[in-house]
C-alpha positions in Angstrom: 99.2 101.7 33.3 98.3 99.7 30.1 98.3 100.9 26.6 94.4 101.5 26.4 94.4 103.6 29.7 97.1 105.7 28.4 95.3 106.2 25.1 92.2 106.9 26.8 93.6 109.4 29.2 95.3 111.2 26.2 92.0 111.1 24.3 90.1 112.6 27.2 92.4 115.6 26.7 89.9 116.6 23.6 86.8 118.3 24.8 84.6 116.8 22.1 85.7 113.3 22.7 85.4 113.7 26.6 81.7 114.9 26.2 80.8 111.7 24.1 82.8 109.3 26.4 81.3 110.7 29.3 77.7 110.0 27.5 78.4 106.6 27.0 80.6 105.7 30.1 78.1 103.7 32.0 77.9 101.4 28.8 81.5 101.1 28.6 81.9 100.2 32.5 79.0 97.4 32.0 80.9 96.3 29.2 83.8 96.2 31.0 82.1 94.2 33.8 80.7 91.7 31.5 84.0 91.0 29.9 85.7 90.8 33.2 83.2 87.9 34.5 83.5 86.3 31.5 87.4 86.0 31.7 87.2 85.5 35.5 85.4 82.3 34.8 87.4 81.3 31.6 84.4 81.3 29.5 84.2 81.8 25.8 81.4 84.2 24.5 79.7 81.0 23.1 79.8 79.5 26.7 78.6 82.6 28.4 75.7 82.9 25.9 74.6 79.3 26.7 74.6 80.1 30.5 72.5 83.3 29.6 70.5 81.4 27.4 71.3 83.6 24.5 73.6 83.3 21.5 77.4 83.9 20.9 76.2 86.8 18.5 74.5 88.7 20.9 77.2 88.5 23.5 79.4 89.7 20.7 77.3 92.7 20.0 77.1 93.6 23.7 80.7 93.3 24.0 81.4 95.2 21.2 79.3 98.1 22.2 76.7 97.7 19.3 73.7 96.8 21.4 72.2 98.1 24.6 71.2 95.8 27.4 68.4 96.2 29.7 68.1 96.0 33.3 66.5 92.3 33.2 69.7 91.2 31.1 71.7 92.5 33.6 69.8 90.9 36.5 70.1 87.7 34.3 73.9 87.9 34.4 74.0 88.7 38.2 71.9 85.7 39.0 73.9 83.4 36.9 77.0 84.6 38.7 75.8 85.0 42.0 76.4 88.6 42.0 74.5 91.7 43.1 73.7 94.7 41.2 74.5 98.0 43.1 73.2 101.2 41.4 74.4 104.6 42.7 73.5 108.1 41.4 76.2 110.5 42.0 
């Protein structure tokens, strides 16, 4: 288990942190997927931005969680990388 996972598991023991994390968990998962795709295809933020028709600054803000992305942008990412979006409600 990497250091982040250990830190996250420890932090989730705090009920206040756990509540806030759960409120933003979907956003974190989407960020993780986007970064994972970028790494998988060995792209810089600038290269990914060019493929998506946006700027490196936008990709940076998405990856650091300071901007919320919409379903249209998610679809653009999926289309660009020949992926499919699968939404499940549990």
